[in-house]
N, C-alpha and C positions, 0 to 999 in steps of 0.2 A: 504494499500499499504506499502510496507516495505521500509526501508532506501535506500536499493540498487536496487530496481526494477525501471527499466527506463520507464516502460509503463505510459503513462499521465504525465511524468516529462516534464517540460519545459526547453528547453536547448537553450542558447544564444551563438552564435559562432561569433566572430570578425575574418574576413577573411574566411567565411565559405562558399565561393563560388566554389572554385577550389582547386586542388591538395590537400593536407592533410586536409584542412578545409572542401573542398567539400566532401571527403570522410567520414569525420566525420558527416557532416550533414545527408548524405544518410543512414549511420549506424544507427545514433540515431532515425532517422524516422522509419526505418525498425524495430526497436524494441519498437515502439510505442510512442516515444517521440514527443513533438510539438518543432519545431525549429525555432529560429529566426536566419536569415543567413545575416550577413554583407558583404558587398563588397565595395570597395573603389572608382572605376571610371567606366566611360562609357566603358573603354576598356574591363573591366571584366564583363560587364553586360551580354552579351550573355552566358557566363558560369555559372553565378548566375541563369539566367532563366532557364538554361537547369538543374541544380541542383534542382531548385524548381519544375521543370516538372517532373523529376525523382521521387521526394517525393510524389507529387500529384497522379502520376500514381499508386503508391501501396496504395493509400488511406490515405497518411500521411498529417499532417497539418503543414505548413510553411509559412513564409513570408520574403520578402526581404527588406533590409534598406541599402541605400546607403549613404555614407558620409566619408570625411577625419577624421580620429579619431585623428589625431595631434591637431584638434580643439576640446578642452576638452568637451565644450558644447554638441558636437555631441555624445560623449560617454554616457553622461546622457540622450540624446535623444533616444539612441538606447535601453537603459534598460527601460526608461519610455514607448516607443512605445511597447516594448515586453510585458510589464506588461498589457498595455491597450489591446493588443490582446489575450492574454492567462490568464491574471489574477494574475501572479505571475512568478519567475524564480527560478528554482532549481539548475541549473548548469550553469556556465560561463566559456567559453574557449575562449582564444585568442591565435590565430595562426599568428597574423600579424608580419610581420618582412620584413627587406630589407637587402640585402647583397651588400657590397661595397669592392671589393679587389683592393687595391691601396697601393703604397708605402707610408710609414709614412710621408716622406719628401714632398710628393706631394699632400697630402690631404688639401683640401682648409676648410676654416672656414665654408661656406655654406654646403659643405659635411658633415662635422662634425655636424652641427646643425640638419640637415635633419636626419642623421642617429640616433642621440640620441633622436630625436622627435618621430621617427617611433618605434624603438626598446626599448626605456626605458621610454620616457614620457608616451607614450600610455599605455605601460604594467602598470606603476604606478597607472595611473589614472582610467584604467579599473579594476584593483584590488580594488582600492578605492570605486569606483562605485558599484561593486560586493558586497563589504563589507556592503554598505548601503542598498542595493535594494534586495539581495538574501533572499529567505525564510530561516528560521531555518533549520539547517542540510543540508545546500546547500554545493556545491562544486566549487571550482575555480581551473583552471589549464592554465598555460601559456606554450607556445612552446618557448624554447631558442635554445642552440646550443652546440654540443659536442666541439666546440672550446675552450670553457670556461676551458676545462682540456687539451688544446693542447699547445706546446710551438712552436709557428708559428709566421711568419710575415705576412705582407699584409691584414690583416683582423683587423687591431686595432680598427677602428671605429664599425665594427660590433660585434666581440667578446666584445670589451669594453662596448658598448652600452647594450648588453644582459647581462653582467655581473651583473649589479646591480639588476636584477630580481631575483637572488637567496637571496639577502638580502631582498627584497620587500616581497618575498614568506615566509621567515622565521619570519619576523615582522608580517605579515597579520595572519599567523597561530596561532601566540600567542594572537592577538588582537581579532580575529573572533572566535577562538576556544571555549569560553564560549557559543556560539550560536551552537555549533556542526558543524561549517563550517570548512571543511578541505581545506588546499591550497597547491598545489604542482606546479612543473614545470617539464617538459620533454626535454631532450637535445638529439635530434637525431644526428646521424652523417650526412655527406652530402647526401642529399635525391635526388633520380632519378626523378626530376621534372624540368620543365624550370626554375624554381627559382634558381636552382644550375647552370645550364649549362650557363646562360648568363655571368657569371663572369669568367669562367674557360677556358684556352687553352686545346686543346687535350692532350698535355703531363701532365697537371694538372688532368685532368679527369682520365687519366691512373694511376697517382699516387694515387688519392683518392680512386680508385677502388681497388687497391692493398694493401691499408693500413689497411683494416679491417681484422681481423682473420677469420671471415667467409667468406669473399670474396664479392666484390662488393660494390655498393652503398647501402644505407639504402632505403628501399622500403617503401611507405607510408602505405602499407598494414600490415607492421610489428609494425608501430608506433601507428596507430589508436587503435588497441585492448589494448595498454598500457594506452593510455589516457582514454579509456572506462572504464577500470579496476579501474583506480585513482579516477574517479568521480561516482563510483558504489560500487562494493564489496571492492575496495582497498582504501576506505575512510579513514581508519585508518592510512594511509601514509600521513603526513601532515608536512609541512614546509621543505619538501626536494625536491631536484632536483634529476630526475632519468635519468641516462646516458644509452641511448638506441641506441647502434652504431655498433654492431657486433665485438666489440673489436678495434675500430678505435682509441680510447683513454681510458685512464683509470683515476681515481681520487685517 
């Protein structure tokens, strides 16, 4: 098996039940990978079960793991259970995130702590556990946000909590590189999913749609191939954040 062949590889996906994570889970399974699918809550369970059913319907192999990953021991348990199921892990992808759109002066300490736990703490310890448990020549990818390159208000805790992931990615790429492990991040623009609409007014949605050079919101079908490339043929790209947003922002 070549370094870049996904057939038979084991792919672990945090937030792999729905939206971009769900698409990635199904895509990897269709290419012959074995998939470990994490989801957070009972609310997401039906979508997780549907994603699993879709994979099994094409003869793929996958299993579900439910946990709140802000409890760091659950991250280790996810990796441990994946190795118990499949014998090893080749690719680890973290799509977990939470958006909060709120004025700086109105943000509470509880909201700050929650946002940094979900968007920053989980990302750090997910990369850490991947560095401990991935097979040699493995790949790690984290989903961040194109707001890291935007000059905007109201997303201080979201963009602020995702920003450290760029530094986590660079540091991990240096430390894990001797084992052939590449580490990358992808920064989509506002994605056309329920994850986006819950925070935005109709006027804000219209603005975000008009802000990209190519027109409209980011489609998860345009992001999934980029992630798949980075963890296969694009493995030589490491320590970098790829902004994929149709010209919504630049760096």
